[in-house]
N, CA, C and O of each residue as an XYZ file, in Angstrom:
904
protein
N       0.836     -1.188      0.000
C       0.000      0.000      0.000
C       0.880      1.251      0.000
O       1.953      1.268      0.603
N       0.416      2.286     -0.677
C       1.181      3.525     -0.709
C       0.225      4.695     -0.819
O      -0.938      4.540     -1.189
N       0.751      5.894     -0.482
C      -0.041      7.099     -0.624
C      -0.930      7.353      0.569
O      -0.824      6.658      1.580
N      -1.811      8.345      0.468
C      -2.678      8.715      1.583
C      -3.709      7.650      1.894
O      -4.050      6.821      1.049
N      -4.206      7.689      3.140
C      -5.296      6.804      3.526
C      -6.596      7.360      2.943
O      -6.926      8.532      3.125
N      -7.310      6.509      2.253
C      -8.534      6.919      1.550
C      -9.729      6.184      2.144
O      -9.702      4.964      2.302
N     -10.767      6.928      2.469
C     -12.018      6.332      2.923
C     -13.122      6.674      1.930
O     -13.361      7.843      1.630
N     -13.784      5.655      1.431
C     -14.906      5.834      0.515
C     -16.183      5.578      1.308
O     -16.369      4.504      1.881
N     -17.056      6.577      1.333
C     -18.297      6.493      2.107
C     -19.466      6.371      1.140
O     -19.613      7.176      0.221
N     -20.295      5.355      1.358
C     -21.396      5.051      0.444
C     -22.701      4.958      1.227
O     -22.835      4.078      2.076
N     -23.672      5.844      0.966
C     -24.988      5.678      1.573
C     -25.759      4.581      0.849
O     -25.716      4.490     -0.378
N     -26.456      3.760      1.601
C     -27.104      2.576      1.018
C     -28.585      2.585      1.366
O     -28.962      2.612      2.538
N     -29.419      2.562      0.327
C     -30.869      2.453      0.516
C     -31.447      1.738     -0.706
O     -31.504      2.300     -1.799
N     -31.867      0.509     -0.505
C     -32.425     -0.266     -1.613
C     -31.394     -0.686     -2.636
O     -31.686     -0.721     -3.832
N     -30.184     -1.006     -2.182
C     -29.079     -1.301     -3.116
C     -28.492     -2.696     -2.938
O     -27.322     -2.913     -3.254
N     -29.274     -3.636     -2.441
C     -28.747     -4.974     -2.200
C     -28.140     -5.587     -3.463
O     -27.147     -6.309     -3.374
N     -28.711     -5.317     -4.620
C     -28.255     -5.943     -5.863
C     -26.943     -5.360     -6.381
O     -26.246     -6.014     -7.157
N     -26.597     -4.151     -5.968
C     -25.404     -3.510     -6.536
C     -24.219     -3.448     -5.574
O     -23.132     -3.037     -5.980
N     -24.393     -3.841     -4.317
C     -23.307     -3.690     -3.351
C     -22.103     -4.579     -3.667
O     -20.960     -4.137     -3.550
N     -22.351     -5.816     -4.064
C     -21.214     -6.697     -4.364
C     -20.416     -6.201     -5.576
O     -19.193     -6.100     -5.487
N     -21.065     -5.888     -6.706
C     -20.266     -5.351     -7.814
C     -19.614     -4.018     -7.480
O     -18.513     -3.736     -7.954
N     -20.266     -3.202     -6.681
C     -19.649     -1.941     -6.266
C     -18.358     -2.191     -5.509
O     -17.332     -1.583     -5.812
N     -18.400     -3.085     -4.521
C     -17.208     -3.369     -3.730
C     -16.098     -3.971     -4.587
O     -14.929     -3.625     -4.419
N     -16.452     -4.860     -5.494
C     -15.446     -5.471     -6.358
C     -14.802     -4.479     -7.301
O     -13.582     -4.479     -7.467
N     -15.600     -3.639     -7.915
C     -15.055     -2.644     -8.831
C     -14.212     -1.608     -8.097
O     -13.188     -1.158     -8.610
N     -14.641     -1.235     -6.901
C     -13.873     -0.260     -6.129
C     -12.528     -0.843     -5.711
O     -11.507     -0.160     -5.785
N     -12.522     -2.094     -5.276
C     -11.258     -2.732     -4.890
C     -10.290     -2.794     -6.068
O      -9.092     -2.569     -5.897
N     -10.794     -3.093     -7.248
C      -9.929     -3.128     -8.432
C      -9.417     -1.737     -8.777
O      -8.253     -1.577     -9.142
N     -10.275     -0.733     -8.664
C      -9.884      0.630     -9.014
C      -8.837      1.183     -8.059
O      -7.983      1.971     -8.465
N      -8.894      0.773     -6.780
C      -7.989      1.318     -5.766
C      -6.848      0.367     -5.423
O      -6.196      0.536     -4.392
N      -6.602     -0.610     -6.254
C      -5.503     -1.545     -6.017
C      -4.187     -0.790     -5.856
O      -3.868      0.087     -6.657
N      -3.430     -1.132     -4.825
C      -2.156     -0.462     -4.552
C      -2.269      0.741     -3.650
O      -1.253      1.305     -3.244
N      -3.494      1.152     -3.323
C      -3.704      2.277     -2.420
C      -4.160      1.767     -1.053
O      -4.620      0.634     -0.916
N      -4.021      2.627     -0.053
C      -4.481      2.331      1.298
C      -5.916      2.837      1.415
O      -6.137      4.030      1.625
N      -6.886      1.944      1.282
C      -8.278      2.367      1.207
C      -9.166      1.605      2.167
O      -8.827      0.525      2.651
N     -10.321      2.210      2.427
C     -11.340      1.616      3.275
C     -12.696      2.025      2.710
O     -12.850      3.125      2.181
N     -13.660      1.146      2.824
C     -15.013      1.397      2.353
C     -15.973      1.337      3.533
O     -16.011      0.340      4.254
N     -16.746      2.398      3.731
C     -17.781      2.383      4.769
C     -19.150      2.460      4.104
O     -19.466      3.422      3.404
N     -19.947      1.437      4.336
C     -21.305      1.373      3.833
C     -22.255      1.831      4.938
O     -22.343      1.200      5.991
N     -22.962      2.927      4.693
C     -23.901      3.455      5.675
C     -25.299      3.030      5.233
O     -25.891      3.643      4.345
N     -25.818      1.983      5.856
C     -27.116      1.428      5.472
C     -28.192      2.250      6.174
O     -28.333      2.207      7.397
N     -28.946      2.997      5.372
C     -29.860      4.011      5.888
C     -31.268      3.438      6.092
O     -32.217      3.802      5.398
N     -31.370      2.521      7.079
C     -32.651      1.861      7.362
C     -33.282      1.325      6.081
O     -34.474      1.512      5.837
N     -32.473      0.661      5.274
C     -32.929      0.170      3.979
C     -33.948     -0.951      4.148
O     -33.757     -1.832      4.986
N     -35.030     -0.931      3.366
C     -36.084     -1.940      3.530
C     -35.776     -3.284      2.874
O     -36.519     -4.243      3.078
N     -34.704     -3.377      2.095
C     -34.381     -4.629      1.417
C     -33.283     -5.366      2.180
O     -33.113     -5.157      3.381
N     -32.539     -6.224      1.489
C     -31.487     -7.019      2.125
C     -30.131     -6.321      2.119
O     -29.104     -6.983      2.269
N     -30.105     -5.024      1.951
C     -28.824     -4.309      1.876
C     -27.966     -4.527      3.111
O     -26.755     -4.712      2.984
N     -28.552     -4.511      4.300
C     -27.759     -4.666      5.520
C     -27.108     -6.042      5.576
O     -25.949     -6.166      5.971
N     -27.841     -7.066      5.186
C     -27.262     -8.415      5.184
C     -26.102     -8.506      4.207
O     -25.047     -9.043      4.543
N     -26.287     -7.990      3.012
C     -25.214     -8.037      2.012
C     -24.012     -7.230      2.487
O     -22.873     -7.675      2.345
N     -24.255     -6.040      3.052
C     -23.163     -5.211      3.539
C     -22.396     -5.933      4.645
O     -21.166     -5.891      4.672
N     -23.108     -6.592      5.553
C     -22.447     -7.320      6.636
C     -21.605     -8.468      6.091
O     -20.519     -8.734      6.607
N     -22.085     -9.147      5.064
C     -21.310    -10.231      4.460
C     -20.044     -9.696      3.800
O     -18.987    -10.321      3.887
N     -20.145     -8.547      3.142
C     -18.955     -7.939      2.538
C     -17.939     -7.558      3.607
O     -16.738     -7.754      3.422
N     -18.416     -7.013      4.726
C     -17.509     -6.625      5.811
C     -16.850     -7.848      6.445
O     -15.680     -7.793      6.824
N     -17.590     -8.948      6.563
C     -17.024    -10.170      7.145
C     -15.942    -10.760      6.256
O     -15.015    -11.407      6.744
N     -16.058    -10.538      4.950
C     -15.106    -11.114      3.999
C     -13.884    -10.239      3.759
O     -12.868    -10.727      3.264
N     -13.962     -8.955      4.100
C     -12.873     -8.032      3.797
C     -12.754     -7.011      4.929
O     -13.672     -6.217      5.134
N     -11.637     -7.018      5.669
C     -11.496     -6.096      6.800
C     -11.448     -4.628      6.399
O     -11.550     -3.747      7.252
N     -11.294     -4.361      5.112
C     -11.299     -2.966      4.661
C     -12.708     -2.402      4.545
O     -12.882     -1.200      4.342
N     -13.706     -3.256      4.671
C     -15.099     -2.831      4.551
C     -15.718     -2.733      5.937
O     -15.623     -3.668      6.732
N     -16.354     -1.597      6.228
C     -17.055     -1.398      7.500
C     -18.500     -1.019      7.214
O     -18.816     -0.506      6.141
N     -19.370     -1.275      8.179
C     -20.796     -1.009      8.021
C     -21.301     -0.161      9.177
O     -21.015     -0.444     10.341
N     -22.049      0.874      8.846
C     -22.836      1.625      9.828
C     -24.300      1.378      9.499
O     -24.737      1.628      8.376
N     -25.053      0.890     10.468
C     -26.465      0.593     10.253
C     -27.307      1.626     11.001
O     -27.269      1.692     12.230
N     -28.065      2.430     10.259
C     -28.949      3.428     10.852
C     -30.328      2.808     11.043
O     -30.881      2.221     10.113
N     -30.882      2.936     12.240
C     -32.176      2.329     12.530
C     -33.342      3.163     12.013
O     -34.443      2.646     11.824
N     -33.102      4.450     11.785
C     -34.115      5.355     11.264
C     -33.565      6.020     10.011
O     -32.422      6.479     10.000
N     -34.367      6.075      8.959
C     -33.901      6.660      7.709
C     -33.543      8.124      7.892
O     -34.376      8.933      8.301
N     -32.286      8.459      7.583
C     -31.788      9.817      7.791
C     -31.692     10.604      6.501
O     -31.554     11.827      6.543
N     -31.759      9.946      5.359
C     -31.580     10.623      4.086
C     -30.143     10.535      3.613
O     -29.222     10.331      4.405
N     -29.965     10.692      2.313
C     -28.664     10.504      1.684
C     -27.559     11.340      2.323
O     -26.479     10.824      2.613
N     -27.818     12.611      2.541
C     -26.733     13.502      2.943
C     -26.359     13.353      4.413
O     -25.180     13.445      4.756
N     -27.332     13.125      5.285
C     -26.983     12.849      6.673
C     -26.292     11.491      6.795
O     -25.409     11.319      7.636
N     -26.686     10.532      5.966
C     -25.997      9.246      5.965
C     -24.538      9.426      5.533
O     -23.629      8.848      6.129
N     -24.331     10.226      4.499
C     -22.958     10.502      4.067
C     -22.148     11.175      5.171
O     -21.020     10.768      5.449
N     -22.717     12.201      5.800
C     -21.993     12.913      6.852
C     -21.691     11.998      8.034
O     -20.637     12.114      8.659
N     -22.612     11.093      8.341
C     -22.372     10.131      9.419
C     -21.186      9.240      9.089
O     -20.341      8.984      9.947
N     -21.120      8.769      7.856
C     -19.987      7.945      7.442
C     -18.684      8.715      7.418
O     -17.647      8.188      7.821
N     -18.718      9.953      6.953
C     -17.510     10.780      6.939
C     -16.999     11.007      8.352
O     -15.790     10.984      8.582
N     -17.902     11.227      9.301
C     -17.505     11.457     10.684
C     -16.859     10.219     11.304
O     -16.019     10.337     12.197
N     -17.251      9.026     10.831
C     -16.767      7.782     11.422
C     -15.389      7.370     10.916
O     -14.756      6.496     11.510
N     -14.915      7.974      9.842
C     -13.701      7.521      9.188
C     -12.531      8.472      9.401
O     -12.633      9.669      9.132
N     -11.418      7.928      9.887
C     -10.164      8.667     10.030
C      -9.315      8.382      8.789
O      -8.940      7.235      8.545
N      -9.014      9.409      8.013
C      -8.291      9.216      6.753
C      -7.571     10.506      6.381
O      -7.626     11.497      7.110
N      -6.902     10.479      5.245
C      -6.277     11.679      4.686
C      -7.142     12.284      3.591
O      -7.087     13.489      3.344
N      -7.942     11.447      2.934
C      -8.859     11.896      1.886
C     -10.096     11.017      1.951
O     -10.022      9.833      2.277
N     -11.230     11.618      1.635
C     -12.518     10.930      1.685
C     -13.200     11.045      0.330
O     -13.012     12.024     -0.393
N     -13.991     10.036     -0.005
C     -14.758     10.059     -1.245
C     -16.202      9.734     -0.916
O     -16.474      8.773     -0.196
N     -17.130     10.524     -1.435
C     -18.563     10.229     -1.346
C     -18.999      9.605     -2.664
O     -18.757     10.168     -3.732
N     -19.636      8.454     -2.591
C     -19.996      7.691     -3.786
C     -21.343      7.021     -3.564
O     -21.564      6.405     -2.521
N     -22.246      7.134     -4.536
C     -23.540      6.462     -4.428
C     -23.386      4.963     -4.646
O     -22.400      4.500     -5.219
N     -24.383      4.214     -4.175
C     -24.330      2.753     -4.244
C     -24.959      2.174     -5.491
O     -24.885      0.965     -5.710
N     -25.584      3.016     -6.324
C     -26.376      2.476     -7.435
C     -25.587      2.246     -8.718
O     -26.157      1.820     -9.722
N     -24.284      2.520     -8.701
C     -23.371      2.307     -9.827
C     -23.600      3.266    -10.991
O     -23.073      3.038    -12.080
N     -24.372      4.332    -10.790
C     -24.431      5.351    -11.826
C     -23.124      6.135    -11.884
O     -22.674      6.515    -12.966
N     -22.517      6.376    -10.733
C     -21.191      6.981    -10.693
C     -20.165      5.854    -10.688
O     -20.141      5.061     -9.746
N     -19.319      5.759    -11.709
C     -18.423      4.609    -11.827
C     -17.321      4.612    -10.775
O     -16.607      5.607    -10.650
N     -17.159      3.528    -10.013
C     -16.062      3.447     -9.049
C     -14.685      3.632     -9.698
O     -13.736      4.062     -9.042
N     -14.587      3.307    -10.978
C     -13.301      3.460    -11.679
C     -12.846      4.903    -11.762
O     -11.676      5.159    -12.046
N     -13.747      5.866    -11.519
C     -13.381      7.284    -11.563
C     -12.830      7.784    -10.239
O     -12.323      8.904    -10.174
N     -12.915      6.981     -9.175
C     -12.421      7.433     -7.863
C     -10.941      7.830     -7.916
O     -10.595      8.886     -7.388
N     -10.049      7.035     -8.527
C      -8.649      7.467     -8.597
C      -8.455      8.800     -9.322
O      -7.563      9.570     -8.967
N      -9.275      9.077    -10.326
C      -9.195     10.344    -11.047
C      -9.444     11.510    -10.091
O      -8.719     12.504    -10.123
N     -10.459     11.393     -9.246
C     -10.752     12.444     -8.272
C      -9.629     12.563     -7.240
O      -9.218     13.668     -6.886
N      -9.142     11.433     -6.768
C      -8.080     11.465     -5.756
C      -6.797     12.063     -6.304
O      -6.136     12.840     -5.615
N      -6.441     11.721     -7.513
C      -5.214     12.263     -8.103
C      -5.326     13.770     -8.300
O      -4.351     14.499     -8.116
N      -6.515     14.234     -8.674
C      -6.704     15.684     -8.815
C      -6.652     16.368     -7.454
O      -6.081     17.451     -7.330
N      -7.237     15.755     -6.442
C      -7.187     16.312     -5.090
C      -5.756     16.388     -4.573
O      -5.404     17.327     -3.858
N      -4.933     15.413     -4.925
C      -3.556     15.349     -4.441
C      -2.700     16.499     -4.952
O      -1.618     16.736     -4.416
N      -3.149     17.217     -5.966
C      -2.385     18.365     -6.446
C      -2.351     19.483     -5.422
O      -1.468     20.339     -5.475
N      -3.299     19.494     -4.487
C      -3.242     20.383     -3.347
C      -3.770     21.789     -3.537
O      -3.667     22.608     -2.623
N      -4.336     22.096     -4.703
C      -4.827     23.452     -4.939
C      -6.339     23.561     -4.772
O      -6.911     24.612     -5.060
N      -6.996     22.502     -4.316
C      -8.442     22.516     -4.108
C      -8.776     21.679     -2.894
O      -8.123     20.671     -2.621
N      -9.809     22.106     -2.159
C     -10.223     21.369     -0.974
C     -11.140     20.207     -1.280
O     -11.293     19.299     -0.463
N     -11.753     20.228     -2.455
C     -12.614     19.125     -2.880
C     -12.633     19.073     -4.397
O     -12.490     20.091     -5.073
N     -12.813     17.868     -4.918
C     -12.889     17.655     -6.366
C     -14.183     16.909     -6.661
O     -14.400     15.807     -6.158
N     -15.032     17.508     -7.471
C     -16.308     16.909     -7.841
C     -16.181     16.167     -9.164
O     -15.402     16.545    -10.038
N     -16.970     15.099     -9.288
C     -17.114     14.430    -10.578
C     -18.145     15.224    -11.378
O     -19.340     15.174    -11.088
N     -17.675     15.947    -12.375
C     -18.580     16.739    -13.196
C     -19.483     15.843    -14.026
O     -18.993     15.024    -14.803
N     -20.793     15.985    -13.873
C     -21.729     15.040    -14.463
C     -21.792     15.166    -15.984
O     -21.992     16.251    -16.531
N     -21.618     14.029    -16.646
C     -21.690     13.927    -18.099
C     -22.484     12.682    -18.462
O     -22.659     11.790    -17.633
N     -22.963     12.619    -19.698
C     -23.604     11.409    -20.198
C     -25.117     11.452    -20.140
O     -25.708     12.361    -19.556
N     -25.739     10.448    -20.760
C     -27.199     10.325    -20.811
C     -27.644      9.279    -19.796
O     -28.127      8.206    -20.158
N     -27.473      9.608    -18.540
C     -27.678      8.655    -17.461
C     -29.099      8.669    -16.913
O     -29.460      7.791    -16.129
N     -29.912      9.646    -17.307
C     -31.298      9.747    -16.874
C     -32.147     10.191    -18.051
O     -31.629     10.434    -19.141
N     -33.435     10.297    -17.837
C     -34.314     10.804    -18.881
C     -33.960     12.261    -19.181
O     -33.414     12.951    -18.320
N     -34.262     12.733    -20.387
C     -33.947     14.127    -20.720
C     -34.551     15.124    -19.734
O     -33.910     16.122    -19.403
N     -35.770     14.874    -19.261
C     -36.403     15.793    -18.326
C     -35.676     15.874    -17.002
O     -35.470     16.961    -16.461
N     -35.287     14.718    -16.478
C     -34.560     14.710    -15.197
C     -33.183     15.329    -15.350
O     -32.715     16.026    -14.449
N     -32.521     15.082    -16.487
C     -31.211     15.702    -16.689
C     -31.339     17.221    -16.785
O     -30.507     17.950    -16.246
N     -32.376     17.696    -17.466
C     -32.563     19.136    -17.628
C     -32.830     19.816    -16.292
O     -32.218     20.836    -15.979
N     -33.749     19.249    -15.500
C     -34.035     19.872    -14.209
C     -32.841     19.770    -13.269
O     -32.596     20.684    -12.481
N     -32.090     18.662    -13.344
C     -30.896     18.530    -12.516
C     -29.835     19.546    -12.894
O     -29.191     20.131    -12.024
N     -29.652     19.755    -14.184
C     -28.670     20.737    -14.637
C     -29.059     22.146    -14.210
O     -28.203     22.936    -13.810
N     -30.347     22.460    -14.294
C     -30.808     23.774    -13.866
C     -30.533     23.982    -12.381
O     -30.042     25.036    -11.978
N     -30.847     22.981    -11.573
C     -30.578     23.083    -10.138
C     -29.090     23.300     -9.864
O     -28.715     24.163     -9.070
N     -28.249     22.507    -10.532
C     -26.807     22.617    -10.268
C     -26.261     23.990    -10.674
O     -25.390     24.536     -9.997
N     -26.761     24.536    -11.752
C     -26.275     25.852    -12.177
C     -26.713     26.949    -11.206
O     -25.938     27.860    -10.913
N     -27.939     26.869    -10.708
C     -28.380     27.840     -9.711
C     -27.591     27.690     -8.410
O     -27.178     28.680     -7.808
N     -27.388     26.449     -7.987
C     -26.615     26.206     -6.768
C     -25.180     26.695     -6.918
O     -24.590     27.209     -5.968
N     -24.627     26.534     -8.106
C     -23.252     26.985     -8.343
C     -23.137     28.495     -8.172
O     -22.173     28.983     -7.580
N     -24.103     29.228     -8.682
C     -24.065     30.688     -8.581
C     -24.254     31.150     -7.136
O     -23.668     32.148     -6.715
N     -25.064     30.428     -6.392
C     -25.363     30.834     -5.021
C     -24.293     30.393     -4.022
O     -24.026     31.090     -3.043
N     -23.685     29.236     -4.274
C     -22.808     28.635     -3.263
C     -21.363     28.485     -3.703
O     -20.565     27.901     -2.970
N     -21.000     28.992     -4.876
C     -19.607     28.907     -5.296
C     -19.153     27.518     -5.688
O     -17.990     27.160     -5.501
N     -20.072     26.732     -6.233
C     -19.763     25.367     -6.638
C     -19.447     25.297     -8.125
O     -19.866     26.178     -8.876
N     -18.721     24.278     -8.572
C     -18.638     24.027    -10.005
C     -20.040     23.778    -10.558
O     -20.849     23.165     -9.862
N     -20.367     24.218    -11.763
C     -21.731     24.105    -12.271
C     -22.174     22.688    -12.597
O     -23.354     22.465    -12.866
N     -21.259     21.725    -12.580
C     -21.622     20.339    -12.868
C     -21.456     19.443    -11.641
O     -21.390     18.220    -11.766
N     -21.388     20.059    -10.450
C     -21.102     19.307     -9.226
C     -22.302     18.496     -8.765
O     -23.423     19.000     -8.701
N     -22.046     17.218     -8.442
C     -23.034     16.360     -7.814
C     -22.467     15.801     -6.527
O     -21.489     16.327     -5.995
N     -23.078     14.726     -6.019
C     -22.680     14.177     -4.725
C     -21.593     13.109     -4.829
O     -21.351     12.383     -3.865
N     -20.941     13.004     -5.973
C     -19.763     12.145     -6.139
C     -18.560     13.077     -6.102
O     -18.332     13.840     -7.041
N     -17.786     13.015     -5.014
C     -16.682     13.945     -4.844
C     -15.628     13.379     -3.918
O     -15.899     12.487     -3.114
N     -14.413     13.914     -4.042
C     -13.312     13.625     -3.133
C     -13.066     14.856     -2.285
O     -13.050     15.974     -2.800
N     -12.872     14.660     -0.979
C     -12.736     15.757     -0.034
C     -11.418     15.681      0.718
O     -10.977     14.603      1.118
N     -10.799     16.830      0.904
C      -9.679     16.950      1.805
C     -10.180     17.204      3.219
O     -11.386     17.322      3.436
N      -9.251     17.290      4.203
C      -9.670     17.411      5.607
C     -10.524     18.632      5.916
O     -11.495     18.520      6.664
N     -10.195     19.790      5.364
C     -10.950     21.002      5.699
C     -12.399     20.898      5.241
O     -13.311     21.270      5.979
N     -12.615     20.397      4.034
C     -13.979     20.272      3.521
C     -14.721     19.161      4.245
O     -15.902     19.301      4.560
N     -14.038     18.071      4.507
C     -14.693     16.988      5.266
C     -15.172     17.496      6.618
O     -16.299     17.206      7.020
N     -14.335     18.250      7.326
C     -14.739     18.756      8.637
C     -15.922     19.712      8.517
O     -16.834     19.681      9.344
N     -15.910     20.558      7.491
C     -17.011     21.498      7.282
C     -18.307     20.760      6.980
O     -19.365     21.120      7.496
N     -18.226     19.732      6.150
C     -19.409     18.950      5.786
C     -19.995     18.263      7.015
O     -21.198     18.341      7.263
N     -19.143     17.592      7.779
C     -19.623     16.885      8.966
C     -20.288     17.860      9.932
O     -21.378     17.594     10.439
N     -19.631     18.990     10.185
C     -20.172     19.953     11.126
C     -21.481     20.561     10.684
O     -22.405     20.696     11.486
N     -21.575     20.930      9.424
C     -22.776     21.607      8.937
C     -23.951     20.656      8.713
O     -25.089     20.997      9.035
N     -23.693     19.485      8.171
C     -24.798     18.578      7.839
C     -25.342     17.889      9.085
O     -26.559     17.792      9.241
N     -24.488     17.412      9.968
C     -24.976     16.686     11.133
C     -25.671     17.592     12.141
O     -26.511     17.128     12.912
N     -25.334     18.866     12.142
C     -26.045     19.798     13.032
C     -27.313     20.345     12.402
O     -28.064     21.069     13.056
N     -27.565     20.012     11.147
C     -28.733     20.518     10.460
C     -28.553     21.896      9.870
O     -29.516     22.486      9.381
N     -27.333     22.426      9.903
C     -27.094     23.766      9.368
C     -27.143     23.785      7.849
O     -27.580     24.772      7.257
N     -26.697     22.696      7.204
C     -26.703     22.629      5.743
C     -27.529     21.436      5.298
O     -27.472     20.379      5.928
N     -28.302     21.582      4.216
C     -29.181     20.488      3.782
C     -28.496     19.413      2.961
O     -29.084     18.357      2.727
N     -27.256     19.654      2.511
C     -26.603     18.647      1.681
C     -25.095     18.731      1.815
O     -24.537     19.771      2.166
N     -24.454     17.618      1.527
C     -22.988     17.559      1.507
C     -22.441     18.526      0.466
O     -21.430     19.187      0.702
N     -23.102     18.611     -0.678
C     -22.609     19.444     -1.774
C     -22.597     20.918     -1.366
O     -21.592     21.604     -1.553
N     -23.703     21.405     -0.810
C     -23.761     22.810     -0.417
C     -22.841     23.102      0.765
O     -22.247     24.178      0.831
N     -22.717     22.165      1.692
C     -21.787     22.359      2.799
C     -20.357     22.483      2.292
O     -19.581     23.282      2.817
N     -20.000     21.697      1.276
C     -18.668     21.809      0.680
C     -18.483     23.179      0.045
O     -17.401     23.761      0.108
N     -19.555     23.692     -0.572
C     -19.467     25.002     -1.198
C     -19.220     26.120     -0.220
O     -18.687     27.164     -0.596
N     -19.604     25.922      1.057
C     -19.409     26.939      2.086
C     -18.204     26.657      2.973
O     -18.077     27.239      4.051
N     -17.317     25.767      2.528
C     -16.159     25.396      3.348
C     -15.041     26.419      3.283
O     -14.111     26.359      4.087
N     -15.106     27.360      2.342
C     -14.098     28.402      2.265
C     -12.813     27.989      1.574
O     -11.772     28.613      1.783
N     -12.867     26.947      0.751
C     -11.687     26.517      0.007
C     -12.030     26.464     -1.481
O     -13.199     26.485     -1.865
N     -10.994     26.395     -2.306
C     -11.202     26.261     -3.746
C     -11.820     24.901     -4.058
O     -11.486     23.893     -3.435
N     -12.718     24.894     -5.025
C     -13.390     23.671     -5.454
C     -13.254     23.534     -6.964
O     -13.351     24.519     -7.696
N     -13.029     22.311     -7.423
C     -12.896     22.072     -8.857
C     -13.692     20.826     -9.223
O     -14.128     20.075     -8.351
N     -13.873     20.616    -10.524
C     -14.514     19.392    -10.995
C     -13.715     18.829    -12.157
O     -12.990     19.548    -12.845
N     -13.866     17.531    -12.358
C     -13.308     16.857    -13.523
C     -14.451     16.091    -14.179
O     -15.272     15.517    -13.463
N     -14.540     16.056    -15.495
C     -15.685     15.402    -16.149
C     -15.670     13.887    -15.957
O     -14.643     13.233    -16.137
N     -16.819     13.351    -15.591
C     -16.988     11.909    -15.413
C     -18.323     11.509    -16.055
O     -19.365     12.074    -15.724
N     -18.291     10.558    -16.950
C     -19.513     10.075    -17.597
C     -20.236      9.126    -16.646
O     -19.681      8.111    -16.225
N     -21.473      9.467    -16.316
C     -22.288      8.619    -15.462
C     -22.951      7.523    -16.294
O     -23.160      7.677    -17.498
N     -23.275      6.421    -15.633
C     -23.940      5.296    -16.279
C     -25.421      5.277    -15.914
O     -25.834      5.875    -14.920
N     -26.195      4.603    -16.708
C     -27.589      4.373    -16.338
C     -27.648      3.374    -15.181
O     -26.780      2.513    -15.041
N     -28.661      3.502    -14.379
C     -28.837      2.618    -13.230
C     -29.033      1.172    -13.714
O     -29.952      0.910    -14.491
N     -28.182      0.224    -13.266
C     -28.327     -1.156    -13.744
C     -29.469     -1.924    -13.087
O     -29.964     -2.900    -13.650
N     -29.892     -1.490    -11.892
C     -30.934     -2.194    -11.160
C     -31.898     -1.191    -10.547
O     -31.474     -0.154    -10.037
N     -33.194     -1.493    -10.592
C     -34.184     -0.721     -9.874
C     -34.358      0.692    -10.395
O     -33.957      1.018    -11.513
N     -34.964      1.521     -9.560
C     -35.224      2.911     -9.914
C     -34.833      3.797     -8.751
O     -34.667      3.331     -7.624
N     -34.688      5.075     -9.038
C     -34.261      6.012     -8.015
C     -35.326      6.167     -6.932
O     -36.524      6.181     -7.214
N     -34.859      6.283     -5.675
C     -35.771      6.557     -4.565
C     -36.229      8.009     -4.563
O     -37.152      8.373     -3.833
N     -35.576      8.849     -5.390
C     -35.933     10.255     -5.475
C     -37.080     10.424     -6.468
O     -36.865     10.389     -7.679
N     -38.287     10.605     -5.963
C     -39.415     10.904     -6.824
C     -39.312     12.342     -7.315
O     -38.511     13.123     -6.802
N     -40.126     12.688     -8.312
C     -40.114     14.060     -8.819
C     -40.455     15.049     -7.712
O     -39.854     16.119     -7.624
N     -41.416     14.694     -6.873
C     -41.801     15.592     -5.773
C     -40.661     15.741     -4.770
O     -40.377     16.847     -4.309
N     -40.006     14.626     -4.432
C     -38.904     14.693     -3.471
C     -37.730     15.495     -4.040
O     -37.086     16.257     -3.319
N     -37.459     15.321     -5.322
C     -36.391     16.098     -5.957
C     -36.688     17.587     -5.921
O     -35.806     18.393     -5.625
N     -37.934     17.955     -6.225
C     -38.310     19.362     -6.215
C     -38.217     19.941     -4.803
O     -37.707     21.044     -4.607
N     -38.708     19.196     -3.837
C     -38.663     19.669     -2.452
C     -37.220     19.874     -1.978
O     -36.901     20.889     -1.358
N     -36.352     18.899     -2.276
C     -34.947     19.022     -1.880
C     -34.270     20.166     -2.616
O     -33.461     20.882     -2.026
N     -34.583     20.354     -3.890
C     -33.980     21.433     -4.673
C     -34.367     22.789     -4.103
O     -33.505     23.647     -3.914
N     -35.661     22.996     -3.824
C     -36.116     24.280     -3.299
C     -35.509     24.553     -1.926
O     -35.088     25.672     -1.634
N     -35.470     23.531     -1.099
C     -34.880     23.676      0.233
C     -33.397     24.033      0.131
O     -32.911     24.903      0.854
N     -32.689     23.364     -0.763
C     -31.257     23.606     -0.913
C     -30.973     24.998     -1.455
O     -30.088     25.692     -0.955
N     -31.721     25.411     -2.476
C     -31.487     26.725     -3.066
C     -31.855     27.844     -2.088
O     -31.182     28.873     -2.038
N     -32.914     27.641     -1.318
C     -33.275     28.644     -0.318
C     -32.177     28.779      0.732
O     -31.839     29.889      1.145
N     -31.626     27.651      1.162
C     -30.528     27.689      2.138
C     -29.315     28.397      1.550
O     -28.697     29.224      2.221
N     -28.968     28.080      0.296
C     -27.805     28.690     -0.329
C     -27.980     30.202     -0.468
O     -27.029     30.966     -0.299
N     -29.214     30.625     -0.781
C     -29.468     32.061     -0.914
C     -29.324     32.775      0.427
O     -28.766     33.871      0.490
N     -29.829     32.156      1.507
C     -29.718     32.764      2.828
C     -28.273     32.813      3.323
O     -27.888     33.733      4.045
N     -27.471     31.807      2.925
C     -26.110     31.689      3.431
C     -25.105     32.547      2.682
O     -23.932     32.568      3.054
N     -25.519     33.249      1.648
C     -24.580     34.041      0.850
C     -23.975     35.154      1.700
O     -23.158     35.932      1.207
């Protein structure tokens, strides 16, 4: 093993079918690095906790946090970030839309030292045209309000300053998302383009109504925090 200690934090909700390929692909992508994977099972109604526990039993680099009450994606991420002692952290979804093979790209860019966080800039036809359009509109508004890259999503690598800001703001309820908390961390932020994949299993837990509610809440917070 060489280089910084890396912790990859993955919120899990309804992802029993993708956890094994996620862990395998991540292990291959991070071969030769000092890495750890924390799966934060967010009161998932399927067999995600069982699968996560089996992965942890088979590989000491895998740890599991089991939440008894659903906390939502961003509080689950912040909980996992708080639990991990590392030099660099990565937030990654469990549904395989964000390719684990891109994690080294984010880490290598972060290692240049001129940015506190590196986002995977969203590219590709990974959702319906309508969802991509509304998502792009939200990200551009959030970027103007919070100083984020205009293509920033929740797949990112964080240095210590941004990780601490995210944990503090999200777990106390001060910030509604990891992304916006990173934008208010007071450090330079950059993105690198990453092509997202279509979801291989199931459908998103984010309904149109939930997406709209989260978007309005996030943009209102960003406007107040300027």
